[in-house]
Backbone bond lengths (Angstrom), bond angles and torsions (degrees), N, CA, C in turn:
res aa  C-N    CA-C-N  psi(-1)  N-CA   C-N-CA  omega(-1)  CA-C   N-CA-C  phi
1 M - - - 1.419 - - 1.563 114.73 -
2 S 1.289 117.70 9.06 1.462 127.77 172.60 1.460 106.64 54.71
3 G 1.281 122.30 68.49 1.459 129.07 168.16 1.571 106.73 65.75
4 G 1.235 121.51 32.72 1.465 120.85 178.78 1.556 113.68 81.55
5 A 1.299 118.31 6.69 1.482 123.97 -179.45 1.534 112.26 -57.35
6 L 1.261 112.16 -30.81 1.550 120.02 -178.93 1.451 117.46 -111.98
7 K 1.369 116.23 15.65 1.435 122.00 -170.76 1.542 111.95 -62.72
8 N 1.290 122.72 -37.54 1.431 122.61 -173.65 1.633 108.41 -114.14
9 T 1.265 115.68 43.87 1.541 115.36 178.71 1.505 108.73 -101.69
10 E 1.278 119.37 157.66 1.358 127.61 176.85 1.580 116.34 -77.65
11 L 1.292 111.55 -37.74 1.364 120.90 -178.47 1.538 119.37 -106.87
12 G 1.380 114.88 -14.56 1.397 119.39 -172.16 1.600 113.83 -61.81
13 A 1.340 116.55 -42.30 1.498 113.54 -177.85 1.479 109.34 -68.54
14 D 1.306 126.43 -35.25 1.424 124.69 177.27 1.481 114.67 -68.46
15 V 1.411 117.26 -35.53 1.441 120.55 178.86 1.608 108.42 -70.64
16 L 1.310 112.93 -42.20 1.548 115.49 -178.49 1.548 109.75 -67.12
17 K 1.219 115.71 -41.85 1.530 121.46 173.31 1.491 111.38 -54.35
18 T 1.289 117.29 -51.18 1.474 120.95 177.55 1.540 111.24 -57.68
19 L 1.320 114.52 -48.85 1.490 117.60 -178.23 1.501 109.72 -59.97
20 R 1.306 117.22 -45.25 1.464 121.96 -177.76 1.554 115.26 -66.45
21 S 1.311 116.43 -23.56 1.433 123.51 179.61 1.493 108.73 -75.40
22 E 1.346 117.26 -25.74 1.525 122.69 175.10 1.532 106.18 -81.21
23 G 1.215 122.71 101.18 1.425 124.69 -166.79 1.466 116.24 -71.87
24 R 1.347 117.52 -23.41 1.470 118.87 -170.19 1.554 112.20 -105.26
25 L 1.255 116.50 16.25 1.449 120.30 174.67 1.474 115.07 -71.26
26 E 1.236 120.94 137.91 1.517 123.44 176.42 1.506 110.47 -128.79
27 L 1.313 113.83 143.43 1.493 119.19 179.20 1.567 104.99 -71.57
28 H 1.311 112.73 142.95 1.510 119.98 172.19 1.414 106.75 -71.00
29 K 1.423 113.06 130.87 1.502 120.84 176.66 1.510 113.61 -62.28
30 G 1.351 117.33 129.47 1.384 118.69 173.63 1.542 113.40 87.52
31 V 1.345 118.50 -2.60 1.400 119.03 -179.82 1.521 110.27 -100.21
32 D 1.304 114.79 134.36 1.453 123.74 179.09 1.505 115.23 -66.26
33 S 1.263 123.23 126.07 1.468 124.64 -179.15 1.557 110.30 -67.27
34 N 1.344 117.39 -6.12 1.405 116.32 179.71 1.601 110.91 -67.60
35 W 1.274 119.91 -15.87 1.390 122.16 178.39 1.545 105.94 -63.94
36 L 1.234 117.00 -48.56 1.555 120.93 -179.23 1.650 106.21 -72.65
37 I 1.201 118.73 -48.07 1.463 117.09 179.34 1.443 114.84 -56.41
38 T 1.268 114.85 -47.45 1.537 121.23 -179.31 1.514 108.61 -67.46
39 G 1.349 116.11 -36.54 1.464 117.14 177.67 1.431 115.05 -64.14
40 I 1.357 116.89 -39.76 1.444 121.67 177.62 1.577 112.95 -66.20
41 R 1.305 111.26 -42.75 1.510 115.34 175.25 1.458 114.68 -61.06
42 L 1.468 117.14 -43.26 1.458 122.36 175.34 1.511 110.01 -59.42
43 S 1.265 118.03 -48.98 1.461 124.11 178.64 1.587 108.78 -56.80
44 D 1.358 117.94 -42.54 1.415 117.07 176.57 1.572 112.43 -62.52
45 S 1.281 113.27 -34.81 1.518 109.76 -178.67 1.563 110.75 -71.45
46 Y 1.245 117.91 -24.18 1.484 121.20 173.19 1.519 113.21 -79.68
47 F 1.389 113.62 -35.44 1.412 122.31 -175.85 1.651 109.63 -64.16
48 A 1.348 112.66 -48.21 1.438 117.65 -175.11 1.475 115.97 -50.59
49 P 1.319 120.86 -47.99 1.489 114.71 -178.26 1.592 115.11 -79.34
50 V 1.310 118.90 -15.60 1.414 117.06 179.24 1.539 112.75 -98.85
51 R 1.312 118.43 -16.36 1.488 124.16 -173.97 1.519 111.30 -46.55
52 L 1.289 119.24 -48.82 1.483 123.12 -176.88 1.605 114.48 -70.39
53 S 1.376 112.41 -32.78 1.428 119.02 -176.69 1.563 113.53 -97.26
54 A 1.278 119.59 -5.04 1.423 124.67 -173.27 1.532 107.14 -64.94
55 G 1.294 112.31 137.19 1.433 124.47 -172.37 1.547 120.76 85.92
56 T 1.370 111.96 -5.47 1.405 119.01 178.46 1.493 112.32 -117.21
57 R 1.285 120.00 3.66 1.469 122.22 179.46 1.498 110.03 -141.62
58 D 1.288 120.48 -137.11 1.419 125.45 -175.01 1.591 108.61 -81.81
59 W 1.326 115.19 67.12 1.486 120.61 -174.96 1.517 112.18 -65.16
60 Q 1.307 118.49 -26.54 1.505 120.85 -178.56 1.512 105.26 -64.29
61 R 1.283 116.17 -48.95 1.477 122.36 -178.93 1.558 110.40 -66.64
62 D 1.244 115.18 -42.84 1.517 120.47 179.49 1.511 113.11 -60.15
63 F 1.347 111.85 -46.41 1.502 114.22 175.41 1.512 115.26 -58.12
64 A 1.266 116.06 -50.03 1.568 120.00 179.27 1.509 108.13 -60.13
65 T 1.240 121.44 -43.08 1.490 120.66 -175.04 1.558 108.90 -66.32
66 V 1.334 114.62 -43.94 1.469 115.91 -176.99 1.568 110.43 -68.56
67 A 1.385 114.85 -43.10 1.491 117.92 -170.68 1.505 112.42 -75.78
68 S 1.253 119.49 -32.83 1.513 125.15 -172.85 1.507 112.59 -50.47
69 P 1.366 119.33 -53.51 1.465 114.73 178.01 1.424 119.38 -60.49
70 I 1.356 115.84 -39.28 1.512 117.78 178.57 1.403 112.83 -67.24
71 L 1.445 123.09 -43.59 1.444 126.61 176.93 1.473 110.11 -58.92
72 I 1.295 117.65 -46.45 1.544 119.70 -177.85 1.526 108.52 -66.26
73 G 1.361 119.06 -46.64 1.437 121.01 177.69 1.536 114.89 -56.64
74 A 1.339 116.76 -43.81 1.423 123.64 177.08 1.545 110.53 -66.00
75 S 1.308 115.57 -48.45 1.507 119.11 179.42 1.468 111.82 -58.13
76 R 1.326 118.94 -37.50 1.480 122.03 -173.92 1.537 109.69 -81.07
77 C 1.379 119.86 -22.93 1.494 121.94 179.79 1.476 112.15 -92.01
78 L 1.238 123.26 -23.15 1.427 125.57 -179.53 1.449 113.88 -86.47
79 A 1.318 120.31 139.62 1.422 122.43 173.15 1.553 107.70 -60.09
80 Q 1.326 114.70 140.83 1.448 124.40 -177.57 1.531 106.10 -64.03
81 S 1.294 114.53 122.34 1.533 120.99 -178.51 1.527 112.71 -165.95
82 A 1.203 117.30 161.79 1.508 120.08 174.40 1.584 111.35 -58.04
83 D 1.319 114.11 -35.52 1.406 116.37 178.67 1.507 115.19 -71.92
84 A 1.328 115.49 -35.97 1.508 119.98 171.22 1.557 113.04 -62.26
85 Q 1.302 114.23 -35.28 1.543 123.26 -179.04 1.539 101.66 -72.47
86 A 1.330 118.76 -46.72 1.453 115.94 -173.86 1.491 116.44 -66.30
87 V 1.384 114.56 -26.19 1.574 117.69 179.83 1.541 109.97 -67.79
88 I 1.230 120.13 -3.97 1.451 118.40 178.03 1.536 110.26 -65.81
89 I 1.345 115.65 -37.18 1.493 118.08 -175.17 1.547 110.32 -69.89
90 P 1.352 119.50 -48.46 1.478 114.56 179.98 1.576 111.61 -71.05
91 L 1.254 120.19 -26.98 1.508 122.76 172.99 1.547 109.13 -59.80
92 C 1.320 113.42 -50.34 1.533 118.54 -178.88 1.532 108.56 -60.74
93 N 1.423 113.98 -43.06 1.518 115.20 -177.49 1.453 108.66 -62.19
94 V 1.391 123.73 -48.80 1.328 125.88 -175.39 1.584 115.82 -59.42
95 I 1.299 111.82 -40.82 1.481 117.18 175.46 1.465 112.40 -65.63
96 A 1.317 116.34 -46.72 1.446 120.86 177.22 1.606 110.35 -55.75
97 Q 1.240 113.02 -44.83 1.462 119.28 -177.54 1.498 109.74 -60.71
98 R 1.363 116.43 -43.98 1.524 118.76 179.93 1.576 110.22 -63.99
99 L 1.383 116.57 -25.86 1.457 119.69 176.30 1.538 112.86 -88.08
100 R 1.342 116.83 5.49 1.402 122.94 -177.09 1.474 112.97 64.55
101 L 1.361 114.42 34.76 1.543 119.70 -176.16 1.558 105.06 -122.92
102 S 1.365 111.37 165.15 1.531 117.54 174.62 1.573 106.95 -124.65
103 I 1.269 114.51 149.56 1.437 119.16 174.20 1.535 104.16 -103.48
104 L 1.336 116.51 129.54 1.472 118.07 174.39 1.566 108.97 -94.47
105 W 1.308 115.06 90.84 1.461 118.72 179.00 1.523 107.48 -67.30
106 P 1.257 121.71 144.75 1.494 127.62 171.79 1.541 109.71 -53.98
107 E 1.291 114.70 148.21 1.491 120.17 178.80 1.616 109.51 -76.56
108 D 1.303 114.81 -27.80 1.463 121.35 178.27 1.477 110.21 -72.46
109 A 1.315 117.82 118.43 1.498 122.60 178.65 1.578 113.80 -56.20
110 N 1.320 115.97 -37.58 1.432 122.16 179.17 1.598 111.09 -68.85
111 E 1.219 116.35 -34.40 1.521 116.92 171.77 1.454 113.87 -67.62
112 V 1.259 116.30 -44.78 1.531 121.92 175.17 1.535 111.57 -57.54
113 N 1.328 112.73 -41.51 1.529 116.29 -179.31 1.541 107.34 -70.66
114 D 1.297 123.63 -36.76 1.436 125.79 179.79 1.505 108.70 -64.37
115 I 1.317 118.82 -41.57 1.437 124.00 -177.35 1.469 108.03 -66.79
116 K 1.301 117.73 -52.85 1.524 126.78 178.27 1.525 108.73 -53.16
117 N 1.326 118.10 -49.49 1.455 123.53 -178.07 1.578 109.25 -57.88
118 A 1.325 116.03 -48.11 1.406 122.95 -179.60 1.523 111.58 -57.08
119 I 1.300 114.80 -53.39 1.529 121.17 -178.42 1.528 105.41 -59.41
120 Y 1.398 119.99 -53.75 1.439 121.37 -177.98 1.481 112.10 -55.50
121 S 1.329 120.96 -46.77 1.427 125.16 179.21 1.534 110.70 -57.69
122 D 1.373 118.48 -49.32 1.462 119.18 -179.46 1.485 111.76 -64.96
123 C 1.267 119.20 -33.71 1.539 124.71 174.60 1.456 110.48 -61.13
124 R 1.345 114.28 -46.54 1.497 117.70 -174.34 1.541 110.40 -70.41
125 K 1.303 118.05 -30.99 1.465 123.14 -178.56 1.542 111.64 -82.59
126 A 1.290 119.39 -16.55 1.458 123.23 179.57 1.421 114.30 -63.61
127 R 1.363 117.35 135.66 1.506 124.33 -178.42 1.439 111.54 -102.34
128 E 1.331 117.61 -5.80 1.481 125.74 -179.34 1.533 106.77 -145.62
129 L 1.355 112.89 160.34 1.505 116.70 -175.51 1.586 112.65 -76.91
130 E 1.298 117.59 -5.21 1.396 120.37 175.90 1.445 111.37 -120.93
131 S 1.363 119.93 81.20 1.412 124.47 -171.89 1.568 108.00 -103.21
132 D 1.367 112.54 126.08 1.446 119.22 174.25 1.604 112.44 -52.81
133 N 1.270 111.57 -48.01 1.607 111.84 179.24 1.479 114.84 -58.10
134 T 1.265 115.20 -38.37 1.511 115.68 178.04 1.523 111.22 -70.38
135 L 1.355 116.33 -39.03 1.436 117.95 175.11 1.554 111.87 -57.79
136 I 1.327 118.50 -42.49 1.423 126.49 178.08 1.475 110.59 -60.71
137 S 1.306 116.12 -45.84 1.462 118.07 177.38 1.470 116.92 -63.37
138 L 1.354 114.63 -41.63 1.496 119.66 173.63 1.488 114.90 -63.07
139 R 1.249 112.58 -33.94 1.535 117.54 -179.22 1.542 111.22 -66.97
140 Q 1.329 114.40 -16.02 1.517 115.37 -179.61 1.508 109.34 -77.36
141 L 1.387 118.05 -16.33 1.452 119.77 -178.96 1.459 107.52 -69.60
142 R 1.364 119.25 148.19 1.482 121.92 175.33 1.544 106.57 -93.68
143 V 1.241 112.43 107.00 1.549 122.47 -177.00 1.536 105.74 -106.02
144 V 1.279 116.92 133.82 1.440 123.56 -178.42 1.515 111.13 -126.49
145 G 1.247 116.91 145.42 1.419 123.52 178.76 1.555 112.99 -89.98
146 P 1.338 112.72 176.54 1.494 115.55 -179.78 1.493 109.80 -65.05
147 E 1.329 114.99 153.17 1.468 116.31 -177.22 1.428 111.18 -87.97
């Protein structure tokens, strides 16, 4: 938790648990972990006001706004690898779950791979935690609210 930097976050524990469960992830050498810490904190600031209303209003936009900083932070901190790319899916799922939402991933594995690749690529290219391209990629996902 980086010296308590993420001690009181809403999403931090879930994000870190998800990253730890993916055993072969490595930190990118020379990259400051503040990308991920700041990403989680920024996502928390978006998560707090939509938490109670998530699933009853514009959840597609809410999901993308909350998820983007975390995904960018993680993608920028982790060494580029297939495992780092694959962690996009569980991170998206855990964030959606916290918002009481579900992501309907395509049944075709190639389509899922294309979506995951596009999100990961946009996250890696981002120079700030709030990237329009990443938001656009995330809004391509089919996110549904509770029934």
